[in-house]
VOLO-177633 format. One record per residue (C-alpha): residue number from 0; residue in one letter; x, y, z. Coordinates in pm, whole numbers. Example, Ala and Ser with C-alpha at 12.3 -4.5 7.8 and 13.67 -1.06 7.14 Angstrom:
BEGIN
+-----+----+--------+--------+--------+
:   i : aa :     xx :     yy :     zz :
+-----+----+--------+--------+--------+
:   0 :  A :   1230 :   -450 :    780 :
:   1 :  S :   1367 :   -106 :    714 :
+-----+----+--------+--------+--------+
This chain:
BEGIN
+-----+----+--------+--------+--------+
:   i : aa :     xx :     yy :     zz :
+-----+----+--------+--------+--------+
:   0 :  M :      0 :      0 :      0 :
:   1 :  R :    297 :    233 :     43 :
:   2 :  L :    361 :    240 :   -334 :
:   3 :  L :      3 :    353 :   -386 :
:   4 :  N :     54 :    634 :   -133 :
:   5 :  I :    382 :    740 :   -296 :
:   6 :  I :    224 :    752 :   -641 :
:   7 :  T :    -87 :    929 :   -514 :
:   8 :  F :    114 :   1200 :   -339 :
:   9 :  A :    350 :   1237 :   -636 :
:  10 :  A :     55 :   1311 :   -863 :
:  11 :  A :   -179 :   1575 :   -731 :
:  12 :  T :   -521 :   1599 :   -889 :
:  13 :  V :   -549 :   1840 :  -1183 :
:  14 :  A :   -551 :   1728 :  -1548 :
:  15 :  A :   -594 :   1413 :  -1754 :
:  16 :  P :   -809 :   1385 :  -2064 :
:  17 :  F :   -990 :   1056 :  -1993 :
:  18 :  P :  -1123 :    892 :  -2193 :
:  19 :  L :   -835 :    925 :  -2437 :
:  20 :  P :   -903 :    963 :  -2811 :
:  21 :  D :   -818 :    593 :  -2858 :
:  22 :  G :  -1101 :    493 :  -2622 :
:  23 :  F :   -884 :    414 :  -2319 :
:  24 :  P :   -979 :    307 :  -2054 :
:  25 :  N :  -1268 :    132 :  -2234 :
:  26 :  P :  -1172 :     93 :  -2600 :
:  27 :  N :  -1400 :    -84 :  -2843 :
:  28 :  Y :  -1266 :   -381 :  -3040 :
:  29 :  T :  -1130 :   -171 :  -3329 :
:  30 :  Q :   -965 :     74 :  -3090 :
:  31 :  L :   -810 :   -214 :  -2895 :
:  32 :  L :   -662 :   -358 :  -3214 :
:  33 :  N :   -503 :    -20 :  -3286 :
:  34 :  I :   -368 :      7 :  -2929 :
:  35 :  E :   -212 :   -339 :  -2969 :
:  36 :  K :    -62 :   -241 :  -3304 :
:  37 :  L :     93 :     78 :  -3164 :
:  38 :  A :    213 :   -110 :  -2854 :
:  39 :  G :    379 :   -378 :  -3064 :
:  40 :  G :    207 :   -653 :  -2864 :
:  41 :  F :   -116 :   -799 :  -2739 :
:  42 :  L :   -318 :   -850 :  -2425 :
:  43 :  P :   -224 :  -1167 :  -2234 :
:  44 :  N :   -400 :  -1474 :  -2367 :
:  45 :  S :   -421 :  -1664 :  -2039 :
:  46 :  R :   -728 :  -1793 :  -1861 :
:  47 :  L :   -893 :  -1531 :  -1643 :
:  48 :  P :   -955 :  -1589 :  -1273 :
:  49 :  T :  -1307 :  -1629 :  -1142 :
:  50 :  S :  -1201 :  -1531 :   -791 :
:  51 :  L :   -907 :  -1365 :   -619 :
:  52 :  S :   -789 :  -1362 :   -260 :
:  53 :  K :   -804 :  -1035 :    -69 :
:  54 :  N :   -426 :   -993 :   -103 :
:  55 :  A :   -428 :  -1070 :   -475 :
:  56 :  T :   -715 :   -826 :   -526 :
:  57 :  T :   -529 :   -551 :   -339 :
:  58 :  A :   -211 :   -616 :   -538 :
:  59 :  L :   -399 :   -617 :   -867 :
:  60 :  K :   -583 :   -294 :   -783 :
:  61 :  L :   -252 :   -132 :   -699 :
:  62 :  L :   -109 :   -256 :  -1027 :
:  63 :  A :   -407 :   -123 :  -1224 :
:  64 :  H :   -383 :    214 :  -1048 :
:  65 :  N :    -12 :    236 :  -1132 :
:  66 :  E :    -67 :    142 :  -1496 :
:  67 :  I :   -336 :    406 :  -1540 :
:  68 :  F :   -104 :    658 :  -1372 :
:  69 :  E :    164 :    565 :  -1627 :
:  70 :  V :    -81 :    600 :  -1918 :
:  71 :  A :   -169 :    951 :  -1799 :
:  72 :  F :    199 :   1042 :  -1758 :
:  73 :  F :    311 :    921 :  -2101 :
:  74 :  N :      2 :   1072 :  -2265 :
:  75 :  E :     83 :   1410 :  -2111 :
:  76 :  L :    451 :   1374 :  -2205 :
:  77 :  L :    352 :   1300 :  -2564 :
:  78 :  I :    120 :   1601 :  -2577 :
:  79 :  N :    388 :   1827 :  -2428 :
:  80 :  I :    644 :   1714 :  -2687 :
:  81 :  T :    416 :   1725 :  -2990 :
:  82 :  T :    265 :   2065 :  -2905 :
:  83 :  D :    600 :   2233 :  -2827 :
:  84 :  V :    524 :   2314 :  -2465 :
:  85 :  P :    817 :   2512 :  -2317 :
:  86 :  G :   1064 :   2266 :  -2165 :
:  87 :  Y :    968 :   1999 :  -2421 :
:  88 :  R :   1070 :   2174 :  -2743 :
:  89 :  L :   1320 :   2051 :  -3000 :
:  90 :  N :   1622 :   2201 :  -2823 :
:  91 :  D :   1504 :   2047 :  -2491 :
:  92 :  T :   1502 :   1695 :  -2636 :
:  93 :  A :   1826 :   1728 :  -2838 :
:  94 :  P :   2029 :   1533 :  -2937 :
:  95 :  L :   1749 :   1276 :  -2961 :
:  96 :  D :   1584 :   1217 :  -3296 :
:  97 :  R :   1245 :   1382 :  -3245 :
:  98 :  A :   1050 :   1146 :  -3471 :
:  99 :  Q :   1197 :    836 :  -3303 :
: 100 :  L :   1133 :    986 :  -2960 :
: 101 :  V :    766 :   1042 :  -3042 :
: 102 :  K :    739 :    691 :  -3189 :
: 103 :  N :    889 :    539 :  -2872 :
: 104 :  I :    663 :    734 :  -2638 :
: 105 :  V :    357 :    639 :  -2845 :
: 106 :  A :    458 :    273 :  -2811 :
: 107 :  I :    519 :    303 :  -2436 :
: 108 :  K :    187 :    481 :  -2377 :
: 109 :  N :      1 :    209 :  -2566 :
: 110 :  Q :    190 :    -66 :  -2380 :
: 111 :  E :     84 :     91 :  -2052 :
: 112 :  E :   -275 :    103 :  -2177 :
: 113 :  L :   -261 :   -272 :  -2244 :
: 114 :  H :   -117 :   -333 :  -1897 :
: 115 :  A :   -401 :   -133 :  -1737 :
: 116 :  I :   -667 :   -302 :  -1950 :
: 117 :  A :   -525 :   -644 :  -1860 :
: 118 :  A :   -519 :   -569 :  -1486 :
: 119 :  N :   -875 :   -436 :  -1492 :
: 120 :  T :   -990 :   -734 :  -1701 :
: 121 :  F :   -849 :   -969 :  -1436 :
: 122 :  L :  -1033 :   -775 :  -1164 :
: 123 :  V :  -1366 :   -776 :  -1348 :
: 124 :  S :  -1339 :  -1147 :  -1433 :
: 125 :  A :  -1299 :  -1217 :  -1060 :
: 126 :  G :  -1608 :  -1012 :   -973 :
: 127 :  E :  -1419 :   -702 :   -855 :
: 128 :  Q :  -1469 :   -341 :   -957 :
: 129 :  P :  -1214 :   -211 :  -1210 :
: 130 :  I :   -990 :     80 :  -1120 :
: 131 :  A :  -1103 :    402 :  -1288 :
: 132 :  P :   -867 :    676 :  -1402 :
: 133 :  C :   -849 :   1002 :  -1217 :
: 134 :  E :   -681 :   1332 :  -1293 :
: 135 :  Y :   -310 :   1392 :  -1237 :
: 136 :  D :    -74 :   1686 :  -1217 :
: 137 :  F :    279 :   1555 :  -1253 :
: 138 :  P :    561 :   1735 :  -1067 :
: 139 :  V :    770 :   1802 :  -1379 :
: 140 :  T :    799 :   2100 :  -1611 :
: 141 :  N :   1058 :   1987 :  -1866 :
: 142 :  F :   1164 :   1684 :  -2068 :
: 143 :  K :   1472 :   1595 :  -1861 :
: 144 :  N :   1281 :   1597 :  -1532 :
: 145 :  A :    995 :   1406 :  -1692 :
: 146 :  I :   1232 :   1125 :  -1791 :
: 147 :  L :   1391 :   1122 :  -1444 :
: 148 :  F :   1045 :   1100 :  -1287 :
: 149 :  A :    951 :    819 :  -1526 :
: 150 :  Q :   1261 :    629 :  -1415 :
: 151 :  V :   1152 :    657 :  -1051 :
: 152 :  F :    798 :    526 :  -1097 :
: 153 :  T :    916 :    259 :  -1343 :
: 154 :  D :   1172 :    136 :  -1088 :
: 155 :  L :    900 :    124 :   -822 :
: 156 :  A :    669 :    -71 :  -1051 :
: 157 :  L :    939 :   -314 :  -1166 :
: 158 :  G :   1036 :   -374 :   -806 :
: 159 :  T :    683 :   -482 :   -716 :
: 160 :  I :    608 :   -707 :  -1015 :
: 161 :  P :    799 :  -1014 :   -883 :
: 162 :  T :    612 :   -989 :   -552 :
: 163 :  I :    278 :   -965 :   -730 :
: 164 :  Q :    368 :  -1263 :   -951 :
: 165 :  L :    462 :  -1465 :   -643 :
: 166 :  L :    139 :  -1367 :   -473 :
: 167 :  F :    -61 :  -1473 :   -778 :
: 168 :  S :    118 :  -1806 :   -800 :
: 169 :  R :     50 :  -1877 :   -432 :
: 170 :  E :   -297 :  -1736 :   -381 :
: 171 :  A :   -486 :  -1684 :   -703 :
: 172 :  G :   -482 :  -2039 :   -834 :
: 173 :  A :   -384 :  -2189 :  -1165 :
: 174 :  A :   -609 :  -1958 :  -1365 :
: 175 :  A :   -415 :  -1651 :  -1256 :
: 176 :  T :    -56 :  -1762 :  -1216 :
: 177 :  Q :     42 :  -1530 :  -1499 :
: 178 :  C :     44 :  -1180 :  -1356 :
: 179 :  P :   -143 :   -959 :  -1607 :
: 180 :  H :    159 :   -742 :  -1671 :
: 181 :  P :    392 :   -844 :  -1953 :
: 182 :  R :    662 :   -577 :  -1936 :
: 183 :  R :    793 :   -396 :  -2242 :
: 184 :  H :   1084 :   -633 :  -2295 :
: 185 :  S :    851 :   -930 :  -2338 :
: 186 :  W :    639 :   -782 :  -2616 :
: 187 :  P :    711 :   -902 :  -2970 :
: 188 :  G :    806 :   -624 :  -3207 :
: 189 :  R :    880 :   -372 :  -2932 :
: 190 :  P :   1061 :    -54 :  -3034 :
: 191 :  T :   1434 :   -113 :  -3034 :
: 192 :  G :   1535 :    249 :  -2983 :
: 193 :  R :   1609 :    393 :  -2641 :
: 194 :  L :   1487 :    729 :  -2517 :
: 195 :  F :   1848 :    823 :  -2449 :
: 196 :  P :   2152 :    720 :  -2656 :
+-----+----+--------+--------+--------+
């Protein structure tokens, strides 16, 4: 629960354009196909649980909250870069190739959308309420600080995934032993470029 508190305090309520133009958090079938295409991967194809323990439910809700937080962050980052917001302009992102940078952030945002959709799908299949997006105001005002902030919350998320997977394998039964969170490195066709050289 501490990770949830850290993320909640790091993102004060202010602005997030949900639902997104691609239908997230509730895309239709055609929108989902496009999200998968832009993400370079697909939703997990494992059996869905029909029930979850209290601990597994809490962990999954935390995961879904974090994934939606990441969608909002990368969506805002993409908007800031593509609309030349001060601090995110061409000279602020140099020496990175701007087109490749935008392509990578589009892929990451869509990957995070799939992660959130997968986590909420697991919750709903087990009779739980899905996590809804809220509004965020991220504590960054330029590209460099945005990337540093992204490293912090990504490290926090990656540090919790093994624990959640262990919890699922112990408590959620055979139908949910695959944590609904295939990370970027496991997606076929993922972008090969890095944000930084």
